Every structure is written in structure tokens, then in C-alpha cells.
N, C-alpha and C positions, 0 to 999 in steps of 0.2 A: 540583590538585587539587578548591579547591573554587572554583576561577575555571572552571573545566572543565564543574562541574556548575549555575555558571549560567550559563554559555554557552550549556548545551546548554538551559536552561528557558528563553532566548530564541526558540529550536524552537518558532514558533508547533502548539501541538496541533490546528486548524485545518488543519493541513496536513497533516495526517494523512489525513483525513476524504475534501476529494476529491470530497464527495456528489457534482457537478455534474458530475462524469465520467460516474459511475454511468449516466450519461443520455446518454452520448454515445455515437454512430452509432444513433443509432434514430429514427424516424420518430414520430409521433404514433400508429400505426398500432401501431406496434412495443410500446406501452408494456404493462407485463408489472401482473397485478395487484399485488404485490406494493410499484412504484410508484404506482398508483392510491391504494392505503390509505394511502401515508406524503402524498399528496398531502390526505387526508382526515386526515390527525395520528394514525389507528388502526396504533400503530407496534405492536405484539404481533402485531397481524392479518398487518401487513406481513414481521415477523420468518418467523411459518411459511410464509406465501407466497413468499418468497424461500428461506427454508432448503427446501424442495420444486426450486424450479428446482436450489439449489446442488449439492444430493442428486443429480442427474442432469446435476450436469456445466457447467452454464452457468455460465461467467466470470463476466459483470455480476451476477448471483447473487450468487458467489464472494462477493463483494469487497462486495457488498450487507448479508449474511452476517457478515463480518469490519468492517462499519463499527457496524453495531448493536451489534455486543458489545461496539466498542473504548466506543462512545459509555455502555454502557448501553439502549439504547431499543428498548422491545418486552419488552427481556430483561435477566432481571441483565449486569453487566459482569464479561466478563471475556477479557482480553488475550492469555494462552495459545491460546486457541482464533479472538483476532482475527486473529494473524496464523495461525493453523493455515488458515482460510480466504482470508487474502488472497496468503498460500502457493499455494493453491489457481489464483485466477484469475492469479494472479502466472506460475507454469506452464503457464501456456498463453499469456501475455502480452500479459496484458490489464494495460493502462497503470496503472487504478488501483489494482491487487492489488500491482503492482508496483515504485509508488511507492512503496506504505504498507509494503511490506513492508522496502522503504532505511532507510525512518522509524523502524521497529519495531525495526531492527539501531541505525539511530542514539540511540534515547532507549532501549535498551535493555528498551521492553516488547512482553511477552507472550512474551522472548524474553532471551538475552543481548546483554548491547551490547557490538556490536563495527563502528567503525567503519572495519575494511578492508573486511567486507559491506554496510553501509554506502552506504561508496562506489560498490561493487563496482554496486549495485541501481540508487541514487541513478543512477546514468551511466548505466545501460540505461532507465530512466526518463524520462534526457536526452534518448538515440537514436530512444526511440518517441515522442516529444512531440515531434518537434524544439524543442529546446531548453528546453521551458519547466521542467526543475527544474535549474536548470543552478546556481540559486543555495544549493539544497539542497545539493547534487554540493559544490557548493566548500566550503563550509560544512562537510561531513561531512569535505573533504580538510585543512580546517584543523588539522584535533586528530591528522594521521599526520605520524607520521616519516619521509623519504626514504624507507626498508625500505621503512615499511611501507603507502607511496603506490605505489611501486612494484611491492607483491602488491596493492594495490589495483584498481591498472590491468591485472595480468596477470588478473585474477580478471574484470575487467571485462571484456576482450575476450571469454575465453572463453562470457560471460556472450548477450555479445553474436552469438557466432557458433554457437551451440543456438539463436536466438530469432530469427534468421536464416533456420536452416532450416526455419522454422514454416512 
């Protein structure tokens, strides 16, 4: 058990943040007021701006709110709420949300620790991002028994099918 915990600590918190993904797929003209506030270092304002868009169902803003809650930047740190917002973004197929949900399950941060769900969500992130989450998925798989891996792979197929329909 102790070695499991130590191996998990090697899973860098920086991988959770994926802040650069918040800017993916946007032209400079599309930059939000929340992103401008971040660039100025005004995190409380950025959080407020992102929260307005997140409440409207905008996936990148939901992921940004998750990141800020995860880090405690501009707002008090709140891991369960970070997971909630990552999941809302993930449910729309937003890649940063999907990856962060997987990592939160892996770490047990803001939600129950669940290696099967972690693997499945990281598999989906790897699929969406063209393999960029392969190492995280492999690390999650290293904690699974053969039966758990089979269950995780089945869940991963279910998740992929759900998002292929979108």
C-alpha cells in the first residue's frame, strides 16, 4: 500500500492542470475576458469571468473554473468543486476536462480514488488528443489487476462510443 501511495505522488500535479489546453482551438480574436484577466495576473477577476461563461455551459470556461478551484487561484481551493467543473467540461467532450477527470480519479482528489475510472477517462483523453495522454493511461493501468483492466477497457469503450456520437 505504501509503495502505491509513493508511486502516485510521482504523478505530477502539473499534469492535472493542463492550463495550456484552455487556449487550444481558439484564435486570438476569440480570447475571453477570463483569459485576459489571467494574462494580467488578476485571478479573482478571471475566476468571476470564467464562472459566468461556465454557468452558460461553455466547456473551456468550465475547465478553467475547475483549474482555478483546483489551484486555489482567485478563489479558495476546493477539490470537489474542481472535479464537478472538470466533469461538466468532460461531459461535453472537452479534452482538458476529460484528462483532468481521469487524473482526479487517479489521485482521489475531489472524488473517490478509482483506478478503473481513471484508466477509462485517461484512455478517452488519449483518444481525443491523439495519444498525448498515453503515459498517464499506462501509469493508471499499472495499478490494475487483470480483471480490473478488463473492466476499465470495457468502460473506456463505452465512453468512446458516447463521445463519438457528439
